[in-house]
C-alpha positions as CSV (number, residue, x, y, z in Angstrom):
1,M,-21.8,7.2,4.3
2,K,-18.9,7.8,1.9
3,K,-16.0,8.8,4.2
4,A,-13.1,6.5,3.4
5,D,-10.1,7.4,1.1
6,M,-7.9,4.6,-0.1
7,I,-4.3,4.7,-1.3
8,I,-3.3,2.0,-3.7
9,D,-0.2,1.3,-5.8
10,L,-0.6,1.1,-9.6
11,Q,2.7,-0.6,-10.4
12,F,5.1,-3.1,-8.7
13,G,5.2,-1.2,-5.3
14,S,7.6,1.3,-3.9
15,T,5.8,4.2,-5.6
16,G,5.5,6.4,-2.5
17,K,2.4,5.2,-0.8
18,G,3.9,6.0,2.6
19,L,4.8,9.5,1.6
20,L,1.4,10.2,0.2
21,A,-0.3,8.7,3.2
22,G,1.5,11.0,5.6
23,Y,1.0,14.0,3.3
24,L,-2.8,13.4,3.1
25,A,-3.1,12.6,6.8
26,E,-1.5,15.9,7.8
27,R,-3.7,17.8,5.4
28,E,-7.0,16.0,5.5
29,K,-7.0,15.3,9.3
30,Y,-8.4,11.8,9.3
31,D,-9.6,10.5,12.7
32,V,-9.3,6.8,11.8
33,V,-6.5,5.2,9.8
34,I,-6.4,1.5,8.8
35,T,-4.0,-0.8,7.1
36,A,-3.7,-4.5,6.5
37,N,0.1,-4.7,5.9
38,M,2.1,-7.9,5.8
39,P,5.8,-8.1,6.8
40,N,6.8,-7.8,3.1
41,A,5.5,-4.3,3.1
42,G,7.6,-1.3,4.1
43,H,6.3,2.3,3.9
44,T,8.4,5.4,4.5
45,F,7.2,8.9,5.4
46,I,9.5,11.9,5.9
47,N,7.8,15.1,7.1
48,A,8.8,18.6,6.2
49,Q,11.1,18.7,9.2
50,G,13.0,15.6,8.1
51,V,11.5,13.2,10.7
52,K,11.4,9.8,9.1
53,Y,8.8,7.1,9.8
54,I,9.5,3.6,8.5
55,H,6.5,1.3,9.1
56,H,6.0,-2.4,8.4
57,C,2.9,-2.7,10.6
58,L,1.4,0.7,11.3
59,P,-0.1,3.0,8.7
60,N,1.7,6.2,8.1
61,G,-1.5,8.1,8.6
62,I,-0.7,8.2,12.4
63,V,0.7,11.7,11.7
64,S,-2.9,13.1,11.3
65,P,-3.4,15.9,13.8
66,D,-6.9,14.7,14.5
67,I,-6.1,11.0,14.8
68,Q,-8.2,9.0,17.2
69,Y,-7.9,5.4,16.1
70,V,-5.1,3.4,14.4
71,M,-6.2,-0.1,13.4
72,L,-4.8,-3.3,11.8
73,G,-7.4,-5.0,9.7
74,P,-8.3,-8.7,9.6
75,G,-6.0,-9.2,6.5
76,A,-3.0,-8.0,8.4
77,I,0.0,-10.3,9.2
78,F,2.5,-8.8,11.6
79,Y,5.5,-9.6,13.7
80,P,4.5,-8.7,17.3
81,E,7.9,-7.5,18.3
82,R,8.0,-5.1,15.3
83,L,4.5,-3.9,16.0
84,I,5.5,-3.1,19.6
85,F,8.5,-1.2,18.4
86,E,6.5,0.9,16.0
87,L,3.9,1.6,18.7
88,E,6.4,2.6,21.3
89,Q,8.2,4.8,18.7
90,A,5.0,6.5,17.7
91,W,3.9,7.3,21.3
92,A,7.4,8.5,22.2
93,R,7.1,11.0,19.3
94,G,4.0,12.4,20.9
95,H,1.3,10.8,18.7
96,K,-1.8,10.1,20.7
97,F,-4.3,7.5,19.5
98,Q,-6.1,4.4,20.5
99,F,-4.7,1.3,18.8
100,Y,-6.7,-1.8,17.9
101,I,-6.0,-5.1,16.1
102,H,-8.9,-7.0,14.4
103,E,-9.5,-10.4,16.0
104,A,-8.7,-12.1,12.7
105,A,-5.3,-10.5,12.0
106,V,-2.4,-13.0,12.1
107,P,0.8,-12.8,14.2
108,C,3.8,-13.9,12.2
109,S,6.8,-15.8,13.7
110,I,10.3,-16.8,12.8
111,E,9.0,-20.3,12.1
112,H,6.8,-18.8,9.3
113,A,9.9,-17.1,7.8
114,E,11.9,-20.4,8.0
115,I,9.1,-22.2,6.2
116,E,9.2,-19.6,3.4
117,V,13.0,-19.8,3.1
118,A,12.7,-23.5,2.8
119,W,10.1,-23.1,0.0
120,M,12.3,-20.7,-1.9
121,T,15.6,-22.5,-1.5
122,D,14.4,-26.1,-2.2
123,A,17.0,-27.6,-4.4
124,T,14.3,-29.6,-6.2
125,N,12.5,-26.4,-7.2
126,E,13.9,-25.5,-10.6
127,N,11.7,-22.4,-10.8
128,R,12.6,-20.6,-7.6
129,I,11.2,-17.1,-7.5
130,G,12.2,-14.0,-5.7
131,S,10.7,-13.4,-2.2
132,T,11.2,-11.1,0.8
133,R,11.1,-14.4,2.8
134,Q,9.4,-12.6,5.7
135,G,6.9,-15.4,6.4
136,S,3.8,-13.6,5.1
137,A,2.6,-16.4,2.8
138,A,3.3,-19.2,5.3
139,A,1.4,-17.3,8.0
140,M,-1.5,-16.8,5.6
141,V,-1.5,-20.5,4.7
142,Q,-1.7,-21.4,8.3
143,K,-4.7,-19.1,8.8
144,I,-6.4,-20.6,5.7
145,R,-5.8,-24.1,7.0
146,R,-7.7,-23.2,10.2
147,Q,-5.4,-25.3,12.2
148,D,-2.7,-24.8,14.8
149,Y,-4.2,-21.6,16.3
150,T,-5.3,-21.5,19.9
151,I,-8.7,-19.8,20.2
152,A,-9.3,-17.7,23.3
153,N,-12.3,-15.4,23.8
154,D,-13.2,-15.7,20.2
155,T,-9.9,-14.2,19.0
156,L,-6.7,-15.6,17.6
157,S,-4.4,-16.1,20.5
158,I,-1.5,-13.7,20.3
159,P,0.2,-14.9,23.5
160,E,1.2,-18.1,21.9
161,Y,4.0,-16.0,20.3
162,G,5.1,-14.7,23.7
163,F,3.6,-11.1,23.5
164,P,0.6,-11.0,26.0
165,Q,0.9,-7.2,26.1
166,L,-0.8,-7.1,22.8
167,D,-3.9,-8.8,24.1
168,Q,-5.4,-5.5,25.3
169,Y,-5.6,-4.2,21.7
170,V,-7.5,-7.1,20.1
171,I,-11.1,-6.3,19.3
172,N,-14.0,-8.3,17.8
173,Q,-16.0,-7.5,14.7
174,G,-18.7,-5.7,16.6
175,T,-16.4,-3.2,18.2
176,W,-14.6,-2.7,14.9
177,N,-17.9,-1.9,13.2
178,S,-18.8,0.6,16.0
179,I,-15.6,2.5,15.4
180,L,-16.1,2.6,11.7
181,S,-19.7,3.8,12.1
182,N,-18.7,6.7,14.4
183,A,-15.7,7.7,12.3
184,R,-15.7,11.1,10.6
185,K,-13.0,10.5,7.9
186,I,-11.0,7.3,7.3
187,L,-7.7,6.7,5.5
188,L,-7.2,3.2,4.1
189,E,-3.5,2.4,3.3
190,G,-3.0,-0.4,0.7
191,S,0.3,-2.1,0.4
192,Q,2.6,-3.5,-2.4
193,G,1.3,-2.9,-5.9
194,Y,-1.4,-3.9,-8.4
195,S,1.0,-5.7,-10.7
196,L,2.2,-7.8,-7.8
197,G,-1.3,-9.2,-7.2
198,I,-1.6,-13.0,-7.4
199,N,-4.1,-12.7,-10.2
200,A,-2.7,-9.7,-12.0
201,G,-0.8,-11.7,-14.7
202,F,2.7,-12.3,-13.2
203,Y,2.0,-15.5,-11.4
204,P,4.2,-17.0,-9.8
205,Y,6.3,-13.8,-9.6
206,C,3.8,-12.2,-7.4
207,T,2.6,-11.7,-3.8
208,S,0.2,-13.9,-1.9
209,R,-3.0,-11.8,-2.5
210,D,-4.5,-9.3,-4.9
211,C,-3.6,-5.6,-4.6
212,T,-6.9,-4.0,-5.6
213,P,-9.4,-1.8,-3.8
214,A,-11.9,-4.6,-3.5
215,R,-9.3,-6.9,-1.8
216,F,-8.1,-4.1,0.6
217,M,-11.7,-3.2,1.6
218,A,-12.2,-6.8,2.6
219,D,-8.8,-7.0,4.3
220,M,-9.6,-3.9,6.3
221,A,-13.2,-5.0,7.0
222,V,-14.6,-1.7,5.7
223,P,-18.1,-1.7,4.0
224,L,-17.9,-0.9,0.3
225,P,-20.4,2.0,0.5
226,Y,-17.9,3.8,2.8
227,L,-15.4,4.2,0.0
228,R,-15.3,7.9,-1.1
229,K,-12.1,8.1,-3.2
230,V,-9.3,5.9,-4.5
231,I,-5.9,7.6,-5.0
232,G,-3.5,5.6,-7.1
233,T,0.3,6.0,-6.8
234,C,2.8,5.4,-9.6
235,R,6.3,6.5,-10.6
236,V,7.9,7.6,-13.8
237,H,10.3,4.6,-13.7
238,P,8.7,1.5,-12.2
239,I,10.8,-0.8,-10.1
240,R,10.8,-4.4,-9.1
241,V,12.7,-5.9,-6.1
242,G,16.1,-7.4,-6.8
243,G,16.9,-11.0,-7.6
244,T,14.5,-13.3,-9.5
245,S,11.5,-11.1,-9.1
246,G,10.1,-11.7,-12.5
247,P,9.8,-9.8,-15.9
248,G,8.3,-6.5,-16.7
249,Y,5.6,-5.7,-19.3
250,P,6.2,-6.2,-23.0
251,D,6.4,-2.5,-23.7
252,Q,9.1,-1.7,-21.1
253,D,12.8,-2.3,-20.8
254,E,14.9,-3.0,-17.8
255,I,17.5,-0.2,-17.4
256,S,20.2,0.6,-14.9
257,W,20.3,3.4,-12.3
258,T,23.3,4.9,-14.1
259,D,21.1,5.3,-17.2
260,I,19.2,8.0,-15.4
261,G,22.1,9.3,-13.3
262,I,20.5,8.3,-9.9
263,E,22.0,6.4,-7.0
264,P,20.4,2.9,-6.7
265,E,17.4,2.6,-4.5
266,L,17.3,-0.1,-1.9
267,T,14.1,-1.9,-0.8
268,T,12.8,-0.9,2.6
269,T,12.3,-4.5,3.7
270,T,15.2,-6.5,2.3
271,K,17.7,-3.7,1.5
272,K,18.3,-5.2,-1.9
273,E,19.0,-2.9,-4.8
274,R,15.8,-2.3,-6.8
275,R,15.5,-3.2,-10.4
276,I,14.4,-0.2,-12.5
277,F,12.4,-0.2,-15.8
278,T,11.1,2.3,-18.4
279,F,7.4,3.3,-18.0
280,S,4.8,0.8,-19.3
281,E,1.6,2.1,-20.9
282,I,0.2,-1.5,-20.7
283,Q,0.8,-1.6,-17.0
284,I,-0.8,1.7,-16.2
285,R,-3.8,1.0,-18.5
286,R,-4.5,-2.3,-16.9
287,A,-4.1,-0.9,-13.4
288,I,-6.3,2.1,-13.9
289,F,-9.0,-0.1,-15.5
290,Q,-9.0,-2.5,-12.6
291,T,-8.6,-0.1,-9.7
292,C,-10.5,2.9,-11.1
293,P,-8.6,5.6,-9.2
294,D,-10.2,9.0,-8.7
295,E,-6.8,10.7,-8.5
296,V,-3.2,9.8,-9.2
297,F,0.0,10.6,-7.4
298,L,2.9,10.6,-9.9
299,N,6.1,10.3,-7.9
300,F,9.9,10.6,-8.5
301,T,9.3,13.2,-11.2
302,N,12.6,14.7,-10.2
303,Y,14.5,11.8,-11.7
304,D,13.6,12.8,-15.2
305,S,11.3,15.8,-15.7
306,M,10.8,15.4,-19.4
307,A,9.8,11.7,-19.0
308,A,7.5,12.8,-16.1
309,R,5.6,15.2,-18.4
310,R,5.1,12.5,-21.0
311,V,3.8,10.0,-18.4
312,Q,1.5,12.6,-16.9
313,D,0.1,13.5,-20.3
314,Y,-0.5,9.8,-21.1
315,I,-2.3,9.1,-17.8
316,N,-4.6,12.1,-18.2
317,K,-5.3,11.2,-21.8
318,L,-6.1,7.6,-20.8
319,H,-8.5,9.0,-18.1
320,Q,-10.4,11.0,-20.7
321,E,-10.7,7.9,-23.0
322,Y,-12.2,5.9,-20.2
323,R,-14.6,8.7,-19.2
324,M,-15.8,9.0,-22.9
325,S,-16.3,5.2,-23.1
326,I,-18.5,5.3,-20.0
327,E,-20.6,8.1,-21.5
328,Q,-21.1,6.1,-24.6
329,A,-22.0,3.0,-22.7
330,F,-24.4,4.6,-20.2
331,R,-25.5,7.7,-22.2
332,D,-24.7,9.9,-19.3
333,E,-23.3,13.4,-19.4
334,I,-19.7,13.7,-18.1
335,S,-19.5,16.3,-15.3
336,W,-16.7,18.8,-15.2
337,A,-15.3,17.0,-12.2
338,D,-15.0,13.8,-14.1
339,M,-13.0,15.5,-16.9
340,R,-10.4,17.1,-14.6
341,P,-6.8,15.7,-15.1
342,L,-6.4,12.4,-13.3
343,V,-2.9,13.2,-12.1
344,R,-3.6,15.3,-9.0
345,Y,-0.3,15.1,-7.0
346,E,3.3,15.2,-8.0
347,G,6.3,14.0,-6.0
348,T,9.5,15.9,-6.5
349,G,11.5,14.6,-3.5
350,P,11.2,12.3,-0.4
351,R,9.7,14.8,2.0
352,S,6.0,15.8,2.5
353,D,6.7,19.4,1.5
354,Q,8.0,18.1,-1.8
355,V,4.5,16.8,-2.8
356,I,2.7,19.2,-5.1
357,D,-1.1,19.4,-5.3
358,L,-1.5,20.2,-9.0
359,A,-5.1,21.3,-8.5
360,T,-4.0,24.0,-6.2
361,V,-1.2,25.1,-8.5
362,E,-3.6,25.3,-11.5
363,T,-6.2,27.5,-9.6
364,T,-3.7,30.0,-8.2
């Protein structure tokens, strides 16, 4: 029954989920990959040959050599024209898969983006917050209101946005369940980051939903017993998007890119310069407690190798503390597997061949 691996961000996003998704897909050969992205998500994967994939809709796991099904879950919100572009690009590159959209996924429109811009630029709002202004929240609100959608054949009507060619890909819950039941190995790609969750402590400087495994399981309509492993991603220097995107944690400082001698990063979605911070022990402790990752991908270690070692040691020590507390609470013996270092993967560059499997290194 346990056959689904989930990738989830442990910080503010932009930790390399797209890179890890592509890396694992190539190695683990998933036959089904699912995501529930919204337009404010942007995931990048660069393979060993330098071919770049930038997805706002599709999961990066499409590069799996055994891929059969690529699916957008019921929690997905997408621009139809962007989805069509990504599909055509994937098929032009030779990726062969059947594509499906859950009947409850929501098409986004320029009207949704305009509503969001109005919210964020309202002159009477003295506490305006940063936003990608892609329309994600407005589209979600429309779905929650249960108004304004035309229902056809028990599915949300995509043609109302002028893209009838997507109709053929919309499936109901029964068909969705059948694909999951017959799947051999599934990759679930989460988006954004734990600390951006609407209930993670930074409200209102947050996104419109939680970014936890439980939420993503629901947004991808995957039964909980299917979950085999959670892989958390984080970086040595956490980032937040530019503008009024909110504060960091009490134990971290905002620094500049020149402080670490690195060219500024730009966000995939808005192309704004990212804000960069020192590592927060509070952040990673809360994220690990709430998301319970089985493995961790520590990325951007090439920015500062000494800081990377300190972060890696802290995360592994934290994992041991949690395992010991579980043993004391339940009087269970801790298996050798439970006591392995939590940090399993290290990212030393933007390409898939620059991801290091530390478990493999340690055993060779």
